[in-house]
C-alpha positions in Angstrom: 92.7 114.1 53.9 88.9 114.3 53.8 86.5 117.0 55.2 84.6 117.0 58.4 81.1 118.4 58.8 80.7 121.7 60.8 77.4 123.6 60.9 75.7 121.4 58.3 72.0 121.2 57.7 71.2 118.2 55.5 67.9 118.1 53.7 66.4 116.4 50.6 68.0 119.1 48.3 71.6 118.7 49.4 71.9 115.2 50.9 73.8 113.8 47.9 76.0 116.9 47.8 77.0 116.5 51.5 77.7 112.8 51.1 79.9 113.6 48.0 81.7 116.3 49.9 82.6 113.9 52.7 84.3 111.5 50.2 86.6 114.0 48.5 90.4 113.4 49.1 92.0 116.8 49.3 95.6 115.5 49.3 96.2 116.1 45.6 94.8 119.7 45.8 97.0 120.5 48.8 100.1 118.9 47.2 99.5 120.8 44.0 99.1 124.1 45.8 102.2 123.7 48.0 104.3 122.8 44.9 102.9 125.8 43.0 103.5 128.2 45.8 106.9 126.6 46.6 106.2 126.2 50.3 106.1 123.4 52.8 103.1 123.5 55.2 100.3 121.5 56.6 96.6 122.1 56.0 94.0 122.1 58.6 91.2 119.5 58.0 88.7 120.9 55.5 85.3 121.8 56.9 81.9 121.2 55.2 79.3 123.9 55.9 75.9 124.7 54.5 74.8 128.3 53.9 71.3 128.9 52.7 71.1 125.3 51.5 74.3 125.4 49.5 77.2 123.1 50.4 80.7 124.6 50.9 84.1 123.1 51.9 86.7 125.5 53.3 90.3 125.0 54.4 93.4 126.9 55.4 97.1 126.1 55.7 99.4 126.7 58.6 101.2 130.1 58.6 103.7 130.3 55.8 104.9 134.0 56.3 108.5 132.8 57.1 108.6 131.1 53.7 107.8 134.2 51.6 111.3 135.4 51.0 111.7 139.2 51.2 108.0 139.5 52.1 108.6 137.7 55.4 109.9 141.1 56.8 106.6 142.8 56.3 104.0 140.0 56.8 102.4 139.2 60.2 100.6 136.1 58.9 100.2 134.4 55.6 98.4 131.2 54.6 96.9 129.3 51.6 93.2 129.0 51.9 89.9 128.5 50.0 88.5 131.9 49.0 85.3 130.9 47.3 84.0 127.4 46.6 81.0 125.2 46.3 79.7 121.7 45.8 77.4 121.3 42.8 75.4 118.9 40.6 75.8 119.4 36.9 72.4 120.0 35.4 73.1 118.2 32.1 75.1 115.2 33.3 74.0 114.9 37.0 77.7 114.5 37.9 78.6 115.8 41.3 81.6 118.1 41.7 83.4 120.7 43.8 85.1 123.9 42.6 87.4 126.1 44.7 89.6 129.2 44.3 92.7 128.8 46.4 94.3 132.1 47.4 97.3 133.3 49.3 95.9 135.4 52.1 98.2 137.7 54.1 98.2 140.3 56.9 100.8 143.1 57.0 102.8 143.8 60.2 101.6 147.4 60.1 98.0 146.5 59.7 95.8 145.6 56.7 95.3 142.4 54.8 94.8 141.2 51.3 95.1 138.1 49.1 95.5 136.9 45.6 94.6 133.8 43.6 97.0 130.9 43.4 94.9 128.3 41.6 91.4 127.3 40.7 90.6 123.7 41.1 87.7 121.4 40.2 87.0 117.9 41.4 84.3 115.7 39.8 83.2 112.2 40.4 84.4 110.9 37.1 87.3 113.3 36.3 89.1 113.7 39.7 91.1 116.9 40.2 91.9 119.5 37.5 93.7 122.8 38.1 94.0 126.1 36.3 96.8 128.1 37.9 96.8 131.9 38.2 97.9 133.5 35.0 96.7 130.6 32.8 93.9 131.0 30.4 
C-alpha cells in the first residue's frame, strides 16, 4: 500500500521528498505492527501532507478495541497510528528516508484518551524498513 497526497504543497525544497514519499510501500510496516500488537486489522491508506515545508506521512488502523483482551471492557476506541513522523534527506549521504513512531491510541468509555509507543520504524532508499520495538534499546 502506498500513500496518497492530501494538502501537499510541492516546491523546489521538497519535490524529491514528496516523490520519495509516494513510492514507499507501507505493507511491511503494517504487517510488522499487526504481528507485534497481536491484532488483525486493516489500515487506511497513508496520507502525505506538508506542514511548513516539511513532508509527513500519517496513517491509522481500523478500530481494534475488541481485540484488546480485558481492556475491551473499558475502551471506546483503539487504533494503531502514526504519532510523529517525517520524510528526510540525510545531509551526509543524500539518501532519502522516512521515520515514524507507531503508537496504540485509545479512548476510554468514561472519557479521556491516551496512547503509547508500539514501534519506531525507518525506511530508506537503500536499506528498506528497519524496526525498533518498544522496550528495545
